C-alpha positions in Angstrom: -14.2 -43.7 6.7 -14.5 -45.8 9.5 -18.6 -45.4 9.5 -18.1 -46.8 13.3 -20.1 -45.1 16.2 -18.2 -44.5 19.8 -20.7 -43.8 22.7 -17.9 -40.8 24.4 -20.6 -39.8 27.0 -23.7 -41.9 28.1 -25.7 -38.8 29.8 -29.2 -40.5 29.0 -30.2 -36.8 28.2 -33.7 -36.5 27.4 -33.5 -34.2 25.0 -29.4 -34.0 24.0 -28.7 -31.1 21.4 -26.9 -28.2 19.9 -23.0 -29.8 20.1 -20.3 -26.7 19.5 -17.0 -27.6 19.2 -14.3 -24.6 21.3 -11.4 -25.3 18.6 -9.1 -23.4 21.1 -10.3 -25.4 24.7 -10.7 -28.4 22.1 -13.7 -29.5 24.1 -17.7 -30.5 23.3 -20.1 -28.2 24.6 -24.0 -29.4 24.1 -27.1 -29.6 25.9 -30.0 -31.3 27.9 -32.5 -28.6 26.3 -35.1 -30.3 28.8 -33.3 -31.2 31.9 -31.3 -27.7 31.6 -28.3 -29.1 31.7 -25.1 -27.5 29.5 -22.5 -31.0 29.2 -18.6 -30.6 28.1 -16.3 -33.4 26.7 -12.5 -33.2 26.7 -11.8 -36.0 23.8 -7.8 -35.8 25.1 -8.5 -36.8 28.7 -11.8 -37.7 28.8 -12.7 -35.4 30.9 -16.8 -34.9 31.6 -18.8 -32.1 33.0 -22.2 -31.1 33.7 -23.2 -28.0 34.8 -27.0 -27.7 35.8 -28.5 -24.4 34.7 -32.0 -24.7 35.7 -34.0 -23.7 33.2 -34.6 -24.7 29.5 -31.8 -24.2 27.2 -32.4 -24.3 23.3 -28.5 -23.6 22.3 -24.8 -23.2 23.2 -22.4 -21.8 21.1 -18.9 -20.6 22.1 -17.5 -17.2 23.0 -14.0 -17.7 24.7 -11.7 -19.9 26.3 -14.0 -18.7 29.7 -17.5 -18.3 28.5 -20.0 -19.6 26.2 -23.6 -18.0 25.6 -26.6 -20.2 26.1 -30.0 -19.2 24.6 -32.2 -19.9 27.6 -35.9 -19.4 28.9 -35.6 -16.5 30.1 -33.0 -14.4 27.6 -29.7 -15.4 25.9 -26.9 -14.9 28.3 -23.0 -15.1 28.9 -22.1 -18.0 30.6 -18.5 -18.1 32.5 -17.8 -22.1 32.8 -15.8 -21.9 35.4 -17.2 -19.5 37.9 -21.1 -20.5 36.7 -21.9 -16.6 36.7 -24.0 -15.5 33.7 -25.2 -12.1 32.0 -28.4 -11.3 30.6 -27.0 -10.0 26.7 -30.6 -9.6 25.5 -34.1 -11.0 26.4 -36.3 -11.0 22.9 -39.8 -10.6 22.5 -41.7 -13.6 20.8 -44.7 -14.9 21.2 -46.0 -16.1 24.7 -45.7 -19.9 23.9 -42.3 -20.1 21.9 -39.2 -21.2 23.3 -35.5 -20.7 21.7 -34.5 -23.8 20.0 -30.7 -24.6 17.8 -29.0 -21.6 16.4 -25.3 -21.0 15.6 -23.0 -18.5 14.9 -21.5 -17.0 11.7 -17.4 -16.2 11.0 -18.4 -12.8 12.0 -19.8 -13.4 15.5 -23.6 -13.0 14.4 -25.8 -15.2 16.2 -28.4 -16.6 14.6 -30.9 -18.6 16.4 -34.5 -20.5 15.7 -37.7 -20.6 18.1 -40.3 -23.2 18.3 -43.8 -23.3 19.7 -43.6 -25.2 23.0 -47.1 -25.9 23.5 -47.8 -27.0 19.7 -45.4 -26.4 16.7 -47.9 -26.9 14.0 -49.2 -23.5 15.0 -46.2 -22.4 13.3 -45.2 -19.3 15.5 -41.5 -20.0 15.4 -38.8 -17.6 14.2 -35.9 -17.2 13.0 -33.7 -14.1 14.1 -30.5 -12.9 14.1 -28.5 -11.4 16.7 -26.7 -8.6 15.2 -22.9 -7.0 15.5 -24.8 -4.3 16.9 -26.9 -6.1 19.5 -29.6 -6.2 18.2 -32.0 -8.9 17.4 -33.9 -9.0 13.7 -36.2 -11.4 13.1 -35.6 -12.9 9.7 -38.2 -15.4 8.9 -41.8 -16.2 10.5 -44.2 -18.4 10.6 -41.7 -21.0 11.2 -42.8 -24.6 13.0 -39.8 -25.7 14.5 -36.6 -24.2 13.4 -33.3 -26.3 13.1 -30.3 -27.1 11.6 -28.0 -23.7 10.3 -25.0 -24.0 8.4 -23.2 -21.7 5.2 -21.0 -23.1 2.6 -17.6 -23.3 2.7 -16.9 -19.6 1.3 -19.7 -18.9 3.5 -21.7 -17.1 0.6 -24.8 -19.3 0.8 -26.6 -20.0 4.5 -28.8 -23.5 4.8 -31.4 -23.5 7.3 -33.6 -26.4 8.3 -37.9 -25.8 9.5 -38.2 -29.5 10.5 -41.8 -29.4 9.9 -41.2 -28.5 6.0 -39.0 -31.8 5.8 -36.8 -29.8 3.3 -33.5 -28.0 3.5 -33.7 -24.3 1.9 -30.9 -22.1 0.6 -30.3 -18.4 0.9 -27.8 -16.4 -0.8 -25.7 -15.0 2.0 -23.6 -11.3 3.0 -21.5 -12.2 5.2 -20.5 -8.7 5.7 -24.3 -7.7 6.4 -26.0 -10.6 7.7 -28.4 -10.3 4.9 -30.1 -13.5 3.7 -31.9 -13.5 0.0 -33.0 -15.5 -2.7 -34.7 -18.7 -0.4 -34.8 -21.7 -2.4 -35.4 -25.3 -1.6 -32.4 -27.7 -2.3 -33.2 -30.9 -0.6 -36.4 -32.9 0.2 -36.3 -35.1 2.6 -37.9 -38.3 1.6 -40.5 -39.8 4.1 -38.1 -43.1 5.3 -35.8 -40.5 6.7 -38.4 -38.8 9.0 -37.9 -35.5 10.2 -34.6 -33.2 9.6 -32.8 -31.3 12.7 -29.5 -29.9 13.2 -26.9 -30.1 11.0 -23.5 -29.3 10.1 -21.4 -28.5 6.6 -18.5 -30.0 5.6 -15.2 -28.5 3.6 -16.6 -30.4 0.1 -19.8 -28.3 0.7 -22.2 -31.2 1.6 -24.7 -31.1 4.3 -24.6 -33.6 7.7 -28.0 -33.6 9.2 -29.6 -35.6 12.0 -32.4 -37.3 11.4 -34.7 -37.4 14.1 -37.5 -40.8 14.6 -34.7 -42.8 11.8 -31.5 -43.6 13.6 -29.3 -41.8 10.9 -27.0 -38.8 10.3 -27.6 -38.3 6.3 -24.9 -36.4 4.0 -26.8 -34.7 1.4 -25.7 -32.9 -1.6 -27.4 -29.2 -1.7 -26.3 -29.2 -5.6 -27.9 -31.9 -6.5 -30.3 -32.6 -3.8 -29.1 -35.9 -3.6 -28.5 -38.2 -0.6 -24.8 -39.3 -0.7 -24.5 -41.4 2.6 -26.2 -42.4 5.9 -24.9 -43.5 9.0 -26.8 -45.0 11.4 -26.4 -45.0 15.3 -28.5 -46.8 18.4 -30.5 -44.3 19.0 -33.7 -43.7 17.4 -34.0 -39.7 17.9 -30.7 -38.3 16.5 -30.7 -34.2 17.0 -27.4 -32.9 15.2 -23.9 -32.8 14.9 -20.5 -30.7 14.8 -17.2 -31.6 13.5 -14.8 -31.4 16.1 -10.9 -33.1 16.6 -7.2 -31.0 15.6 -8.5 -31.8 12.0 -12.6 -31.4 12.2 -12.8 -34.4 10.8 -14.6 -36.1 14.1 -18.3 -35.6 14.0 -19.7 -35.2 17.7 -23.6 -36.7 17.5 -26.1 -35.9 19.8 -29.6 -37.9 20.9 -32.6 -37.8 23.0 -34.6 -40.0 25.1 -37.5 -37.6 24.7 -40.9 -39.7 22.9 -39.6 -42.9 23.0 -41.6 -46.0 24.5 -40.3 -48.3 27.3 -39.2 -51.1 25.2 -37.6 -48.8 22.8 -35.6 -47.6 25.7 -34.7 -51.1 26.4 -33.5 -51.7 22.6 -31.7 -48.3 22.3 -30.3 -48.0 26.1 -27.8 -45.5 24.6 -30.2 -42.9 23.5 -29.4 -39.3 24.8 -25.9 -40.3 24.6 -23.4 -38.3 22.6 -21.5 -40.1 20.1 -18.4 -39.7 17.9 -17.4 -40.7 14.5 -14.3 -40.8 12.9 -14.8 -39.5 9.0 -12.5 -39.0 6.3 -13.8 -35.3 5.3 -13.3 -31.9 7.2 -15.9 -30.7 8.6 -16.6 -26.5 8.8 -15.8 -24.7 12.3 -17.7 -24.0 15.0 -17.7 -20.2 14.7 -17.3 -18.0 18.4 -19.9 -15.6 19.4 -18.4 -12.0 19.0 -16.6 -10.4 21.8 -18.0 -6.8 20.2 -22.2 -7.4 20.6 -22.7 -6.0 24.0 
C-alpha cells in the first residue's frame, strides 16, 4: 500500500460528494452537491467533463452505459449523460426543509437514499428511504440528523449505515431478497479526534473505509472489533466520501469540499474540493447499478 494521494480532478467543488465507479465504462461519477454539477473522470485518458444540472444534487449512481440516476432537489431522475435529457422517476414527499443526501444501490438495484434538514441538521428530521424494485419508496429510518454513508458486508447479509450526527456506524441484518433491515446495533463509535463520519465504502475483507469531515482523513475501521486499522491523510480538511474503482477495484477515489473553510484554510489547503485517488493493496466492493426494472 503506497498511501500516496494523487489529485486527479481539481474542480474546487463547494461540496464534492457521492463518487460512483461505473465498471462498464470505467469512469468515476461524482457531484458538487451545492453547485448542482455532475462531474465525470476517465482515468484511462484523463478526460474530464462537468455537466450543470442547475439544482441541488444529493447523490449519483450508475444505471447503464448511457444513464445515471440523480437524486436532486426536485426528485429522483434518470439522466442521459450524452443527450443531457432527464426523466422523473419519483418525487417522494418528506419534511419541507429536507433535501436528499448520500445514497447507494444494493446488488439487486434498489436505491437506498437519505435526507438531511437543509436549514438545521440538529432538528433531526432526516430519513433513510429505499426506492424498491416495484417503484415504491418506503421510509426505513426516521429522526436522522444527517443521513450519510451506506455499504454492505462482502456477502451482503449486513448493511452498514452512518448518521453523521450520531458519531457512530451502525449495522443491520440485511435480507437481499426483500431489502428488509433488522437488528440494529452499533459497531463503531467514532472518537472525537476523527470528527464527523461522512461517506463510506466497504472492501472484500469486510472492513469499512470512512471519510471524516473536518479531520483530513479516510479511516479504515473494523466493524467486528470497532477498532481503527489505519488512517490516510489528505490535503483537504473536509473529506466527504470514497469509492473503489479501477480495473481491480483497488484504487480509492476520494471527494472533498471547500464549504465551511476560512480564507486562511483555503490558502493552506488549495486542493480542497478536488477528487483524489490513492492506490491500495486491498480490493473494494463494486458500485452497483440502479435496476432497469424500476420504472
